[in-house]
Structure formats: C-alpha cells, structure tokens
C-alpha positions as CSV (number, residue, x, y, z in Angstrom):
1,M,0.0,0.0,0.0
2,K,1.3,3.4,-0.9
3,S,1.7,6.1,1.7
4,A,-0.6,9.1,1.6
5,W,2.3,11.2,0.4
6,A,3.2,8.9,-2.4
7,Y,-0.5,8.7,-3.4
8,A,-0.9,12.5,-3.4
9,L,2.2,12.9,-5.6
10,A,1.0,10.2,-8.0
11,M,-2.3,12.0,-8.4
12,L,-0.8,15.4,-9.3
13,R,-0.8,16.6,-12.8
14,A,2.2,18.5,-14.2
15,K,2.5,21.8,-12.4
16,G,-0.3,20.8,-10.0
17,G,0.1,21.7,-6.4
18,L,-0.4,20.1,-3.0
19,V,-0.5,21.4,0.5
20,F,0.3,19.5,3.7
21,I,-0.2,20.6,7.3
22,H,2.6,18.7,8.9
23,R,4.6,18.3,12.2
24,A,7.5,20.7,12.3
25,D,9.8,18.1,13.9
26,R,9.3,15.8,10.9
27,I,10.0,18.3,8.2
28,E,13.1,16.5,7.0
29,R,11.1,13.4,6.1
30,L,8.5,15.3,4.2
31,L,11.2,17.3,2.3
32,A,13.0,14.1,1.4
33,L,9.8,12.6,-0.1
34,L,9.2,15.8,-2.1
35,A,12.9,16.2,-3.3
36,G,13.2,15.4,-7.0
37,R,9.5,15.0,-7.4
38,T,8.3,18.6,-6.8
39,G,9.6,22.1,-6.8
40,E,8.5,25.5,-5.7
41,I,8.3,24.2,-2.1
42,V,7.1,26.8,0.3
43,I,7.4,26.2,4.1
44,F,5.0,28.3,6.2
45,P,5.5,27.9,10.0
46,L,2.6,28.2,12.4
47,W,4.2,29.8,15.5
48,P,2.4,29.2,18.8
49,G,3.5,32.5,20.2
50,G,6.2,33.8,22.6
51,D,9.6,32.2,22.0
52,R,8.2,28.7,21.4
53,P,9.2,26.8,18.3
54,A,6.6,26.0,15.6
55,R,4.9,22.7,16.2
56,R,3.1,22.7,12.8
57,I,4.1,23.9,9.4
58,I,2.2,24.3,6.1
59,V,4.1,22.9,3.2
60,R,3.1,23.7,-0.4
61,A,4.7,22.1,-3.4
62,R,4.2,21.9,-7.2
63,K,5.0,18.9,-9.4
64,G,7.4,19.5,-12.2
65,V,8.3,23.1,-11.2
66,A,12.0,23.9,-10.7
67,T,11.9,26.8,-8.3
68,P,14.0,26.8,-5.1
69,T,12.5,26.0,-1.7
70,R,11.5,29.1,0.4
71,L,10.9,29.5,4.1
72,L,8.4,32.2,4.8
73,P,7.9,34.1,8.1
74,G,4.8,32.2,8.9
75,L,1.9,33.2,11.2
76,V,2.0,33.8,15.0
77,L,-1.1,32.2,16.4
78,H,-1.2,33.5,20.0
79,D,-0.3,36.7,21.8
80,E,1.3,36.8,25.3
81,A,-2.1,36.4,27.0
82,G,-2.8,33.3,25.0
83,H,-5.4,34.8,22.8
84,F,-5.4,34.5,19.0
85,T,-3.4,37.3,17.3
86,A,-5.3,39.7,15.0
87,A,-3.7,37.9,12.0
88,A,-4.8,34.5,13.2
89,E,-8.3,35.8,13.9
90,R,-8.6,37.1,10.3
91,V,-7.7,33.6,9.0
92,L,-9.8,31.6,11.5
93,R,-12.9,33.8,11.8
94,D,-13.0,35.8,8.6
95,G,-11.6,33.3,6.1
96,A,-8.7,35.5,5.2
97,A,-6.1,33.9,2.9
98,L,-2.6,33.1,4.2
99,A,0.2,34.9,2.2
100,F,2.3,32.2,0.5
101,G,3.6,34.8,-2.0
C-alpha cells in the first residue's frame, strides 16, 4: 500500500500543487519525499507565540516546477495572554487567505 504522500504525488498533474499541514519536527522526512518530485516548495511555520518553536508547518509544493525552496515568516497564532493574534483571527474567523507569496 502506498503512503498518503506517495499517493498524493502520483495523483498530481504536471504543475499541479499540493498542501500539507505537517509536524515541524518531521520536516526532513517530508522534504526528502518531495525532493526530486516537486519544486516551488514553500514552508510556512505556524508559530504558537512567545519564544516557542513552531509545532506545525504548512508545506506547499508543485509537481514539475524547478523553483528553489522558500521559508516564509509564517503566522504567529497567540499573543502573550494566550489569545489569538489579529492575523490568526482574520484567518480563522474571517476566512482571510494566508500569504504564501
């Protein structure tokens, strides 16, 4: 049985894209699976707030596109009081798009 990643890659058309929400501590495994099969990989960390490291990342990739991998600033989810930041509220409550540009 193919892994979910292998299946997702097999189903992509040329220049098609896929997006994973993934554990940050397993990024090397996901990037190894995407290497040579996709390009235009964009890594978007979801920072929990404060000085804590990201636990989740959003990874977007496109099949057959030869563009270097980029690491974006990401999104801080919580302020010092533990409430959602204004940027996180716009995404969660208002349906605002994340900036992968």
